[in-house]
BAMARLUM-940656 format. One record per residue: x, y, z of N, C-alpha, C in turn. Coordinates in steps of 0.1 Angstrom, whole numbers, padded with zeros to 4 digits, always signed. Example, Ala and Ser with C-alpha at 12.3 -4.5 7.8 and 13.67 -1.06 7.14 Angstrom:
<recs>
+0132-0057+0078+0123-0045+0078+0132-0033+0078 +0128-0022+0071+0137-0011+0071+0129+0000+0079 
</recs>
This chain:
<recs>
+0220+0837+1057+0216+0824+1048+0227+0825+1035 +0234+0838+1036+0244+0837+1025+0256+0826+1027 +0260+0825+1040+0270+0814+1041+0264+0801+1036 +0252+0800+1034+0248+0785+1029+0243+0785+1015 +0250+0797+1008+0242+0799+0995+0251+0788+0986 +0262+0784+0989+0270+0773+0981+0265+0759+0983 +0259+0757+0997+0250+0744+1000+0238+0742+0991 +0230+0753+0991+0218+0753+0983+0219+0751+0967 +0227+0759+0963+0233+0757+0948+0237+0742+0946 +0246+0736+0955+0252+0724+0951+0239+0713+0952 +0231+0713+0962+0220+0704+0964+0210+0705+0955 +0208+0719+0952+0196+0720+0939+0202+0716+0927 +0214+0717+0922+0220+0712+0910+0219+0696+0910 +0221+0690+0921+0221+0677+0924+0206+0671+0923 +0196+0678+0930+0183+0674+0927+0179+0676+0914 +0183+0684+0908+0179+0686+0892+0187+0676+0883 +0198+0669+0887+0202+0662+0880+0196+0649+0883 +0191+0643+0895+0184+0633+0897+0169+0631+0892 +0164+0644+0889+0150+0646+0882+0154+0642+0870 +0163+0647+0860+0167+0643+0846+0168+0626+0849 +0174+0621+0858+0176+0607+0856+0162+0602+0859 +0152+0607+0868+0142+0601+0871+0132+0599+0858 +0132+0610+0850+0126+0614+0839+0129+0602+0827 +0143+0601+0827+0149+0590+0817+0148+0577+0820 +0151+0573+0831+0151+0558+0836+0140+0554+0842 +0132+0563+0847+0119+0558+0854+0122+0557+0870 +0111+0553+0875+0108+0557+0889+0117+0545+0898 +0115+0533+0893+0121+0522+0900+0136+0522+0899 +0141+0525+0887+0156+0525+0888+0162+0539+0896 +0155+0549+0895+0161+0560+0901+0158+0556+0918 +0147+0551+0922+0148+0547+0937+0156+0541+0940 +0159+0528+0932+0169+0522+0937+0183+0525+0939 +0187+0535+0931+0199+0543+0930+0200+0547+0942 +0190+0559+0948+0188+0568+0957+0190+0561+0971 +0183+0548+0970+0182+0541+0984+0198+0539+0986 +0204+0531+0975+0219+0527+0977+0228+0538+0979 +0225+0547+0975+0232+0561+0976+0233+0565+0992 +0220+0566+0998+0218+0569+1013+0225+0559+1023 +0226+0547+1017+0234+0538+1024+0248+0541+1026 +0253+0544+1013+0266+0550+1012+0270+0563+1019 +0259+0571+1021+0261+0584+1028+0262+0582+1042 +0254+0569+1049+0257+0565+1062+0272+0563+1065 +0278+0556+1055+0292+0550+1055+0302+0563+1052 +0298+0570+1045+0305+0583+1043+0306+0592+1055 +0295+0594+1063+0295+0601+1073+0304+0595+1084 +0303+0582+1086+0314+0576+1094+0325+0579+1092 +0332+0580+1079+0345+0582+1074+0346+0599+1080 +0337+0604+1075+0341+0620+1077+0342+0623+1091 +0337+0614+1100+0340+0615+1114+0354+0612+1115 +0358+0600+1111+0372+0596+1117+0381+0604+1109 +0381+0611+1097+0392+0616+1088+0391+0632+1088 +0377+0633+1088+0374+0650+1089+0375+0657+1101 +0371+0648+1112+0370+0655+1124+0384+0650+1132 +0388+0640+1132+0400+0635+1140+0414+0632+1131 +0412+0634+1116+0425+0632+1109+0429+0615+1110 +0420+0605+1112+0426+0592+1110+0423+0587+1098 +0433+0582+1094+0436+0575+1081+0431+0562+1079 +0417+0556+1078+0413+0545+1079+0409+0539+1067 +0419+0528+1060+0416+0522+1049+0410+0510+1049 +0403+0506+1060+0398+0494+1063+0384+0494+1064 +0378+0505+1057+0363+0506+1057+0355+0492+1053 +0362+0487+1040+0353+0474+1037+0353+0463+1045 +0361+0463+1055+0358+0452+1066+0349+0455+1076 +0348+0468+1080+0336+0471+1087+0323+0471+1081 +0322+0476+1069+0310+0472+1062+0307+0459+1060 +0315+0452+1058+0312+0435+1055+0310+0429+1072 +0314+0433+1082+0310+0431+1094+0295+0434+1098 +0291+0446+1095+0281+0450+1096+0269+0443+1087 +0272+0439+1077+0264+0430+1068+0261+0418+1072 +0273+0411+1079+0275+0397+1082+0266+0399+1095 +0266+0408+1105+0257+0406+1116+0243+0407+1114 +0239+0415+1104+0225+0417+1103+0220+0403+1097 +0227+0397+1088+0224+0384+1082+0222+0375+1096 +0232+0373+1102+0231+0364+1116+0221+0367+1124 +0215+0379+1125+0206+0380+1134+0194+0378+1128 +0191+0382+1115+0176+0384+1107+0174+0372+1101 +0184+0363+1095+0182+0351+1085+0175+0338+1095 +0167+0333+1087+0160+0322+1092+0167+0311+1098 +0163+0307+1111+0172+0296+1117+0172+0283+1109 +0182+0276+1111+0185+0262+1105+0183+0250+1117 +0173+0243+1114+0168+0233+1124+0179+0222+1124 +0183+0220+1113+0197+0208+1112+0207+0213+1122 +0211+0226+1123+0221+0229+1130+0217+0228+1148 +0205+0234+1151+0200+0232+1161+0197+0222+1168 +0193+0211+1160+0191+0196+1164+0205+0189+1165 +0217+0194+1161+0226+0187+1162+0238+0191+1175 +0248+0186+1174+0257+0188+1186+0264+0201+1184 +0260+0206+1171+0269+0220+1169+0267+0232+1177 +0257+0234+1184+0256+0243+1194+0263+0240+1206 +0264+0229+1210+0273+0225+1223+0289+0226+1219 +0293+0224+1209+0306+0224+1203+0312+0239+1203 +0301+0248+1196+0303+0260+1196+0306+0269+1209 +0297+0263+1217+0297+0269+1233+0311+0266+1239 +0317+0253+1235+0328+0249+1238+0340+0257+1233 +0338+0260+1221+0349+0271+1214+0347+0284+1221 +0338+0291+1224+0335+0302+1230+0341+0301+1243 +0338+0291+1250+0346+0291+1263+0364+0291+1264 +0366+0282+1255+0380+0281+1252+0385+0296+1247 +0379+0302+1240+0382+0317+1234+0382+0326+1248 +0373+0326+1254+0371+0333+1267+0382+0332+1277 +0385+0319+1280+0396+0315+1289+0410+0319+1285 +0412+0319+1271+0424+0324+1263+0426+0339+1266 +0415+0347+1265+0415+0361+1268+0418+0363+1281 +0412+0357+1292+0416+0358+1304+0430+0356+1307 +0436+0344+1302+0451+0339+1304+0459+0350+1298 +0456+0354+1286+0466+0365+1278+0468+0377+1287 +0455+0381+1292+0454+0393+1299+0465+0392+1310 +0464+0381+1316+0474+0379+1329+0487+0378+1325 +0488+0373+1314+0502+0370+1310+0507+0386+1304 +0502+0393+1299+0505+0406+1292+0507+0415+1304 +0504+0412+1317+0507+0420+1327+0517+0414+1336 +0527+0406+1332+0536+0401+1338+0548+0412+1345 +0545+0422+1337+0555+0432+1343+0553+0439+1356 +0543+0434+1362+0539+0438+1376+0548+0428+1384 +0551+0415+1381+0559+0405+1388+0570+0409+1390 +0581+0418+1382+0593+0421+1384+0601+0412+1375 +0596+0403+1365+0606+0393+1358+0610+0403+1345 +0621+0399+1340+0629+0405+1330+0620+0407+1318 +0623+0418+1308+0613+0419+1297+0620+0407+1288 +0630+0402+1288+0631+0391+1279+0624+0377+1282 +0624+0377+1295+0619+0365+1301+0602+0369+1297 +0598+0380+1301+0583+0381+1298+0577+0378+1284 +0585+0386+1274+0584+0382+1257+0582+0367+1258 +0593+0359+1263+0592+0347+1259+0579+0339+1264 +0576+0342+1275+0565+0337+1281+0552+0339+1274 +0554+0354+1270+0540+0358+1263+0537+0350+1249 +0550+0350+1243+0548+0344+1228+0544+0329+1229 +0550+0321+1239+0546+0307+1242+0530+0304+1245 +0526+0314+1255+0512+0313+1258+0503+0317+1249 +0507+0329+1238+0500+0332+1229+0498+0321+1219 +0510+0313+1215+0507+0303+1204+0500+0292+1211 +0503+0289+1222+0496+0278+1230+0479+0280+1228 +0477+0293+1233+0461+0295+1233+0456+0297+1218 +0463+0299+1208+0458+0299+1194+0455+0285+1190 +0466+0277+1193+0465+0265+1186+0452+0256+1196 +0450+0261+1206+0441+0254+1216+0427+0260+1210 +0425+0270+1207+0411+0276+1203+0409+0271+1188 +0417+0273+1179+0415+0271+1167+0416+0254+1165 +0422+0246+1172+0421+0233+1171+0405+0228+1174 +0398+0234+1184+0386+0230+1185+0375+0239+1176 +0377+0251+1170+0372+0256+1160+0371+0249+1147 +0382+0243+1142+0383+0234+1130+0377+0222+1131 +0376+0217+1143+0367+0204+1146+0352+0208+1145 +0348+0219+1150+0336+0223+1152+0331+0227+1137 +0340+0235+1131+0335+0237+1117+0331+0226+1108 +0341+0217+1108+0338+0204+1099+0328+0198+1104 +0323+0197+1118+0312+0190+1119+0299+0198+1116 +0298+0211+1116+0289+0218+1112+0285+0218+1097 +0296+0218+1090+0296+0217+1077+0290+0204+1069 +0295+0193+1078+0290+0180+1075+0276+0178+1078 +0270+0182+1091+0260+0179+1094+0246+0188+1090 +0250+0202+1090+0239+0211+1087+0243+0220+1077 +0255+0223+1069+0256+0230+1062+0264+0244+1066 +0256+0251+1070+0260+0262+1081+0248+0263+1093 +0252+0275+1101+0248+0276+1114+0233+0283+1112 +0231+0291+1101+0217+0299+1100+0218+0312+1107 +0207+0316+1108+0205+0328+1114+0195+0326+1127 +0192+0337+1135+0183+0337+1146+0171+0342+1142 +0166+0347+1132+0153+0349+1129+0147+0361+1138 +0155+0371+1138+0151+0381+1145+0148+0393+1138 +0141+0405+1143+0136+0415+1136+0149+0420+1128 +0146+0425+1115+0160+0433+1106+0164+0443+1114 +0158+0452+1116+0163+0463+1124+0173+0460+1137 +0166+0450+1144+0176+0444+1155+0190+0441+1150 +0191+0435+1136+0200+0431+1129+0211+0444+1125 +0204+0454+1122+0211+0467+1119+0218+0471+1131 +0212+0473+1141+0214+0476+1155+0228+0469+1158 +0225+0455+1156+0236+0444+1158+0251+0446+1150 +0248+0451+1136+0257+0453+1126+0266+0467+1132 +0259+0477+1136+0267+0487+1142+0275+0485+1152 +0271+0479+1161+0276+0475+1174+0288+0466+1172 +0284+0456+1165+0297+0445+1162+0307+0455+1155 +0306+0460+1145+0315+0469+1137+0322+0479+1147 +0316+0485+1157+0321+0493+1169+0332+0484+1177 +0327+0474+1180+0335+0463+1189+0347+0461+1181 +0346+0458+1169+0359+0454+1160+0369+0467+1160 +0361+0477+1159+0370+0489+1158+0378+0492+1170 +0368+0489+1183+0376+0493+1194+0389+0483+1197 +0387+0472+1192+0399+0464+1192+0412+0467+1184 +0407+0473+1170+0416+0477+1162+0421+0490+1167 +0414+0499+1172+0420+0511+1177+0428+0509+1189 +0426+0501+1197+0434+0498+1210+0448+0494+1205 +0451+0489+1194+0463+0481+1189+0470+0492+1180 +0460+0498+1170+0468+0505+1161+0468+0522+1160 +0461+0529+1168+0457+0542+1169+0470+0548+1172 +0479+0541+1177+0493+0547+1183+0502+0549+1171 +0498+0542+1161+0507+0547+1149+0505+0556+1139 +0515+0560+1134+0516+0572+1124+0506+0569+1111 +0501+0579+1108+0487+0579+1099+0493+0570+1088 +0503+0569+1079+0506+0558+1069+0505+0546+1075 +0510+0541+1087+0512+0528+1092+0499+0525+1097 +0489+0532+1101+0475+0531+1105+0468+0526+1093 +0470+0534+1082+0464+0528+1068+0467+0518+1065 +0479+0512+1065+0486+0499+1063+0481+0488+1072 +0479+0490+1083+0471+0482+1093+0458+0479+1090 +0450+0489+1090+0436+0490+1088+0430+0481+1076 +0442+0484+1065+0438+0478+1051+0440+0462+1053 +0451+0459+1060+0453+0447+1062+0442+0438+1071 +0437+0443+1083+0428+0439+1089+0413+0437+1082 +0414+0446+1074+0400+0445+1065+0400+0433+1054 +0413+0430+1050+0414+0420+1040+0413+0407+1050 +0418+0407+1062+0417+0394+1070+0403+0390+1074 +0393+0404+1076+0380+0399+1079+0374+0396+1066 +0376+0401+1056+0368+0396+1043+0372+0381+1041 +0385+0377+1042+0388+0365+1039+0382+0353+1048 +0382+0358+1062+0377+0348+1072+0359+0346+1069 +0355+0358+1065+0340+0356+1060+0340+0345+1048 +0347+0348+1040+0346+0342+1028+0349+0328+1027 +0358+0322+1038+0362+0309+1039+0355+0303+1051 +0349+0308+1058+0341+0304+1071+0327+0298+1066 +0327+0287+1057+0315+0281+1052+0305+0278+1063 +0307+0275+1076+0301+0270+1086+0293+0283+1093 +0298+0293+1089+0293+0306+1096+0285+0313+1084 +0292+0315+1072+0283+0324+1060+0282+0317+1050 +0284+0306+1047+0281+0297+1034+0292+0301+1025 +0302+0310+1028+0313+0312+1019+0307+0317+1006 +0314+0313+0994+0310+0320+0981+0296+0313+0977 +0289+0305+0985+0275+0301+0982+0266+0311+0986 +0270+0319+0993+0262+0332+0997+0248+0329+1007 +0242+0336+1011+0230+0337+1020+0220+0346+1016 +0207+0340+1012+0198+0348+1007+0185+0341+1006 +0170+0345+1007+0170+0362+1007+0170+0366+1021 +0176+0377+1023+0176+0384+1039+0163+0392+1037 +0154+0392+1049+0141+0400+1049+0147+0416+1051 +0134+0422+1047+0137+0439+1047+0129+0441+1059 +0132+0453+1063+0125+0459+1076+0111+0464+1069 +0110+0465+1057+0098+0473+1052+0093+0461+1043 +0079+0464+1037+0074+0453+1028+0082+0451+1016 +0084+0441+1012+0092+0437+1003+0085+0441+0987 +0091+0439+0975+0086+0444+0961+0076+0432+0959 +0075+0418+0964+0066+0410+0962+0055+0412+0968 +0054+0421+0979+0041+0424+0988+0036+0435+0980 +0042+0447+0979+0036+0458+0976+0042+0464+0963 +0050+0457+0954+0054+0462+0942+0070+0467+0943 +0076+0470+0932+0090+0474+0931+0090+0490+0939 +0083+0497+0930+0083+0513+0936+0079+0517+0949 +0066+0507+0953+0062+0510+0967+0073+0508+0978 +0079+0495+0976+0087+0489+0984+0102+0495+0983 +0107+0499+0971+0119+0509+0973+0117+0521+0978 +0105+0527+0976+0102+0541+0981+0102+0540+1000 +0096+0528+1004+0094+0525+1018+0108+0525+1024 +0117+0517+1016+0130+0515+1021+0138+0526+1021 +0135+0536+1011+0144+0548+1010+0135+0558+1022 +0127+0557+1026+0121+0565+1036+0128+0563+1047 +0131+0551+1051+0136+0544+1064+0150+0549+1063 +0160+0548+1051+0173+0552+1051+0174+0566+1051 +0166+0574+1043+0168+0588+1044+0165+0595+1059 +0157+0584+1067+0155+0592+1082+0167+0589+1088 +0172+0578+1086+0186+0576+1093+0197+0586+1090 +0198+0588+1077+0208+0600+1073+0204+0611+1080 +0192+0615+1081+0189+0631+1086+0191+0630+1100 +0186+0620+1108+0189+0618+1122+0203+0618+1126 +0210+0610+1119+0225+0610+1118+0234+0622+1117 +0229+0629+1105+0234+0645+1104+0231+0653+1115 +0219+0653+1121+0215+0664+1131+0223+0660+1143 +0226+0647+1147+0232+0646+1160+0247+0647+1157 +0252+0646+1147+0267+0650+1142+0269+0664+1144 +0259+0670+1138+0260+0687+1138+0261+0692+1151 +0251+0685+1159+0249+0691+1172+0261+0687+1181 +0269+0674+1178+0282+0670+1185+0293+0680+1179 +0294+0682+1167+0303+0689+1162+0303+0704+1168 +0293+0710+1170+0293+0724+1175+0294+0726+1190 +0295+0713+1195+0296+0714+1210+0310+0711+1215 +0313+0716+1230+0327+0715+1233+0334+0701+1226 +0326+0691+1227+0332+0678+1224+0340+0679+1210 +0330+0686+1201+0336+0688+1187+0345+0696+1185 +0346+0708+1194+0356+0716+1194+0370+0710+1197 +0369+0701+1208+0381+0694+1214+0386+0687+1203 +0378+0678+1196+0383+0669+1186+0389+0674+1175 +0384+0688+1170+0392+0696+1161+0405+0701+1166 +0404+0703+1177+0417+0710+1183+0429+0699+1183 +0425+0687+1188+0434+0673+1186+0438+0671+1171 +0430+0675+1162+0433+0672+1149+0442+0681+1144 +0441+0694+1147+0452+0705+1143+0464+0706+1150 +0464+0702+1162+0476+0702+1173+0475+0693+1183 +0479+0682+1181+0478+0671+1190+0486+0673+1202 +0497+0678+1200+0509+0683+1213+0502+0693+1221 +0497+0705+1214+0491+0715+1221+0478+0708+1231 +0469+0701+1223+0459+0697+1229+0459+0686+1243 +0471+0679+1240+0476+0672+1253+0480+0678+1263 +0489+0688+1259+0494+0700+1268+0485+0707+1277 +0471+0706+1272+0458+0714+1277+0452+0704+1286 +0458+0693+1287+0452+0683+1297+0441+0672+1291 +0440+0673+1278+0431+0665+1270+0435+0649+1269 +0428+0641+1269+0431+0628+1268+0432+0623+1252 +0443+0625+1246+0442+0624+1231+0438+0609+1224 +0447+0600+1234+0442+0588+1227+0430+0582+1233 +0423+0587+1241+0411+0581+1244+0401+0589+1234 +0401+0602+1230+0392+0608+1221+0395+0603+1209 +0408+0599+1203+0408+0593+1191+0403+0578+1190 +0402+0571+1202+0397+0558+1201+0380+0561+1201 +0376+0571+1209+0361+0574+1206+0358+0576+1193 +0363+0586+1186+0361+0588+1172+0361+0577+1161 +0371+0570+1164+0373+0558+1155+0363+0549+1156 +0358+0546+1169+0346+0537+1172+0334+0542+1167 +0330+0557+1169+0317+0562+1165+0317+0562+1149 +0329+0564+1143+0328+0562+1129+0324+0549+1122 +0331+0538+1130+0330+0525+1126+0314+0522+1129 +0307+0524+1139+0292+0524+1140+0285+0526+1130 +0287+0538+1124+0280+0542+1111+0283+0535+1099 +0297+0531+1097+0300+0522+1088+0293+0508+1087 +0293+0503+1101+0286+0491+1103+0272+0492+1101 +0263+0503+1102+0251+0505+1099+0249+0506+1085 +0257+0512+1079+0253+0516+1064+0255+0502+1058 +0269+0492+1062+0270+0482+1055+0256+0473+1056 +0252+0470+1068+0239+0465+1072+0227+0469+1062 +0226+0481+1060+0213+0486+1051+0217+0482+1038 +0230+0484+1035+0234+0479+1020+0232+0465+1019 +0233+0456+1027+0234+0442+1024+0219+0439+1025 +0212+0443+1035+0195+0440+1034+0188+0445+1022 +0194+0455+1016+0185+0460+1004+0189+0453+0992 +0202+0445+0992+0206+0437+0980+0200+0424+0984 +0196+0420+0996+0189+0408+0999+0196+0396+0997 +0211+0399+0997+0221+0389+0997+0231+0389+1002 +0238+0381+1012+0251+0383+1019+0261+0374+1010 +0270+0382+1003+0282+0376+0997+0296+0379+1001 +0302+0374+1007+0314+0380+1011+0324+0382+1001 +0324+0375+0988+0330+0380+0977+0328+0392+0971 +0315+0398+0975+0312+0409+0967+0317+0422+0975 +0324+0419+0987+0329+0434+0991+0345+0435+0987 +0344+0445+0978+0358+0451+0972+0364+0464+0979 +0377+0463+0976+0382+0476+0983+0380+0488+0974 +0375+0486+0960+0373+0494+0952+0359+0504+0954 +0351+0492+0956+0336+0497+0958+0333+0499+0973 +0341+0497+0982+0339+0499+0996+0349+0505+1005 +0359+0509+0998+0369+0518+1005+0372+0528+0997 +0377+0526+0985+0381+0539+0976+0369+0546+0974 +0358+0541+0971+0345+0550+0965+0341+0558+0977 +0341+0554+0989+0336+0563+1001+0347+0570+1003 +0361+0569+1002+0370+0582+1000+0367+0593+0992 +0365+0588+0979+0362+0596+0967+0350+0605+0973 +0340+0599+0977+0327+0606+0982+0331+0618+0994 +0339+0615+1003+0343+0622+1014+0350+0634+1010 +0360+0632+1002+0370+0641+0995+0363+0651+0987 +0356+0646+0976+0348+0654+0967+0338+0663+0973 +0332+0657+0983+0322+0665+0991+0325+0676+0999 +0337+0671+1008+0343+0682+1016+0347+0675+1029 +0360+0673+1029+0361+0666+1042+0360+0675+1056 +0351+0668+1067+0350+0676+1076+0337+0684+1078 +0331+0680+1067+0317+0688+1064+0304+0677+1063 +0298+0676+1073+0288+0667+1072+0278+0667+1060 +0275+0678+1056+0269+0680+1044+0274+0679+1033 +0287+0679+1032+0297+0674+1019+0297+0659+1020 +0298+0654+1030+0299+0637+1029+0285+0631+1022 +0272+0639+1027+0263+0636+1022+0260+0639+1006 +0263+0650+1004+0263+0654+0989+0275+0646+0980 +0284+0644+0986+0296+0636+0977+0290+0621+0977 +0284+0617+0986+0276+0602+0985+0267+0603+0976 +0258+0611+0973+0247+0611+0965+0253+0614+0951 +0264+0623+0949+0266+0626+0935+0276+0615+0931 +0286+0610+0938+0296+0598+0933+0289+0587+0929 +0279+0585+0939+0273+0571+0935+0263+0574+0924 +0259+0585+0920+0253+0587+0908+0260+0586+0896 +0273+0592+0897+0283+0591+0888+0286+0576+0883 +0288+0568+0898+0294+0554+0895+0285+0543+0889 +0273+0548+0892+0261+0539+0885+0257+0543+0871 +0257+0557+0865+0256+0559+0855+0266+0557+0844 +0278+0555+0847+0288+0556+0839+0288+0545+0831 +0283+0533+0834+0282+0523+0824+0273+0526+0816 +0262+0527+0818+0250+0528+0805+0255+0541+0798 +0261+0550+0801+0267+0562+0795+0274+0557+0783 +0287+0547+0789+0296+0546+0782+0289+0536+0772 +0281+0527+0774+0273+0519+0766+0268+0525+0754 +0263+0537+0759+0255+0543+0746+0264+0552+0739 +0277+0556+0743+0286+0563+0737+0293+0551+0727 +0297+0542+0730+0302+0529+0725+0296+0526+0715 +0281+0525+0718+0271+0520+0707+0271+0532+0695 +0272+0542+0699+0269+0553+0690+0283+0557+0680 +0293+0551+0687+0307+0551+0682+0309+0540+0671 +0302+0531+0674+0301+0516+0664+0294+0519+0654 +0280+0526+0655+0273+0525+0644+0278+0538+0634 +0285+0548+0640+0290+0556+0628+0303+0552+0624 +0309+0544+0631+0321+0538+0626+0321+0529+0616 +0310+0522+0617+0306+0510+0607+0299+0518+0595 +0291+0527+0597+0287+0533+0586+0295+0543+0576 +0303+0549+0583+0314+0559+0577+0327+0550+0573 +0331+0542+0579+0343+0538+0579+0344+0521+0578 +0334+0514+0578+0333+0501+0578+0341+0495+0590 +0339+0501+0601+0350+0497+0610+0342+0485+0621 +0350+0475+0623+0345+0464+0633+0349+0466+0646 +0339+0467+0655+0339+0470+0669+0344+0458+0676 +0350+0460+0686+0355+0447+0696+0343+0441+0700 +0345+0428+0704+0332+0420+0711+0331+0424+0725 +0341+0430+0731+0340+0432+0745+0336+0447+0751 +0327+0453+0742+0327+0467+0747+0316+0467+0758 +0308+0457+0760+0301+0455+0775+0313+0456+0787 +0322+0449+0786+0330+0449+0798+0338+0462+0799 +0341+0466+0786+0349+0482+0786+0340+0489+0792 +0329+0489+0790+0319+0500+0794+0319+0500+0810 +0321+0487+0815+0318+0486+0831+0330+0491+0835 +0344+0490+0828+0356+0494+0833+0356+0509+0834 +0349+0517+0825+0350+0531+0824+0344+0538+0836 +0339+0528+0844+0335+0533+0860+0346+0541+0866 +0358+0533+0865+0369+0536+0872+0375+0550+0865 +0376+0550+0854+0380+0563+0845+0373+0574+0847 +0360+0571+0847+0352+0584+0851+0353+0591+0865 +0351+0582+0874+0357+0586+0890+0368+0592+0889 +0379+0587+0884+0392+0592+0886+0393+0606+0880 +0386+0607+0868+0386+0621+0861+0378+0631+0870 +0368+0625+0876+0356+0634+0884+0365+0640+0897 +0371+0632+0903+0381+0635+0916+0392+0643+0910 +0397+0642+0900+0409+0651+0895+0403+0663+0892 +0392+0666+0885+0388+0677+0882+0384+0686+0897 +0378+0679+0905+0373+0686+0919+0385+0689+0925 +0396+0683+0927+0409+0687+0933+0415+0696+0927 +0414+0697+0915+0419+0709+0907+0412+0720+0909 +0399+0723+0910+0392+0735+0910+0385+0738+0922 +0386+0727+0931+0380+0729+0946+0388+0718+0954 +0398+0720+0956+0407+0713+0964+0403+0708+0980 +0395+0719+0982+0389+0714+0997+0375+0706+0995 +0370+0704+0984+0360+0698+0980+0345+0707+0975 +0337+0701+0972+0326+0711+0968+0320+0717+0980 +0316+0712+0989+0316+0720+1001+0326+0718+1015 +0334+0726+1013+0346+0724+1021+0340+0727+1037 +0347+0725+1048+0345+0724+1061+0345+0739+1065 +0333+0744+1069+0332+0760+1073+0337+0761+1087 +0348+0768+1087+0353+0771+1098+0347+0783+1106 +0347+0781+1119+0338+0791+1128+0350+0801+1133 +0344+0809+1140+0354+0822+1144+0367+0816+1152 +0362+0805+1159+0373+0800+1166+0384+0794+1162 +0380+0789+1148+0388+0780+1142+0398+0787+1133 +0394+0800+1132+0403+0808+1121+0416+0814+1128 
</recs>
C-alpha cells in the first residue's frame, strides 16, 4: 500500500477541495461541475493513451471531440419530416454513391505502380483523377446542400436512443482517427502535431458551415439525455443521475486500460515508445501498433465529446475551441501525470475545478479590490471587470501548470515504472 500513498493523498485532498466547493456553492452547481469534469476525464484518458503510452503528439483533440458530439446529435435528435418528405434523401444517396465510386477509383489509381508506369506519369494521372473526383462529388454535394437548406432547413436526426449516439460518436471519431493515422502517423512528432491541428480546424469549419447538416451557427437543441432530465425529476437528481452514468464509464474505462497496460500488449506499446528501432528489430509491427493506439485514444475522445455535448443539450460547432478542447486536455494530462491513468483522471478533476472556479474567484477578488480602492483611495474601477475575470482563467491555468512543472515535472501522479521498465 505504500506505493499508492501518493495517490491516496492526492485524491483525498481533491475530495476535500470538492467538499469545500459543495458547501460553498451548493449541490446543483457542484454536481454540474463534476459531471463535466468526468466527461473531460474520458477525453484525458484518450490522450494519455496516445501520448503517455505511445508518445503520439496529437493536437487535434478538438476535432475528435466535435465529431463525437456531432455523431450523437445526428443519431439522437428528432427527425425532420420536411427533409424525409422531400427529394433530399435521394439526392444525398446520390452523393454517397459518387463518394464511394470515387474512393474505389482512387484506390485503383493509387495502385498504378503495379502496372509498370513511370513515377512521373503515375503522379500526373493521380492528380488529374483526384481533381476530377473532387469536383464530381462536391458539385453534387453543393447542389444537394442548397436544396436541403431551401426545402427543409437541415436534415435533422434519426431519433434513436442517446446511448446509441454515444457509441456512434466513439466509432465515428475512431474512424476519422484511422484515416488520419494512415496518412500522418509516419510523420515526425512536430509534423504530426501540425497535421492533427490542421485537420481539427478543417473538421470544425466543415461542421460550422454545413448548415444543411448541423444548422451551423444556429445550433441544434435540445438534445435528449440518456437519463431523466431536470424538467422531469429536478436539477439535482437529474445531474446526479447523469454523474452516475459518466462516473461508471470512467471507472470501466480505467479498469480496462489498467488491464491492457499491464498485459503484454501494454508492455509492447511502452517498448515502442521508449525505443522504436529496438522494438522494430524485435519483430514488432510498429506502425500497426501506433495506429491501434491512436484509434483507441480517439474512441475515448469521441465518447467524451458525445457525453459533454449531450449534457449541455446543445450542439454548437462554434463552441469547440482549441483552448477549451485541446490545450486544457493537455494541461490535465501533463499535470496529472503522463502515462498514468489515475493521473489523467486526477488531472481532469483538478484542472477543471480550477478552470471553472477561477472566474468567480477573480470576480470576488476584483470586487474586494474595487471596494477597498474606492473606500481608501477613491479609485474608479474599470467597467470591464467581468470580462477581465473571465480572462483570468488562462492566467490561473498557466500559473498552475508552471508550478507543477517546477515542483513535480513528471506530474502530480507520475507514471509508475515496473521492475521491467527500470
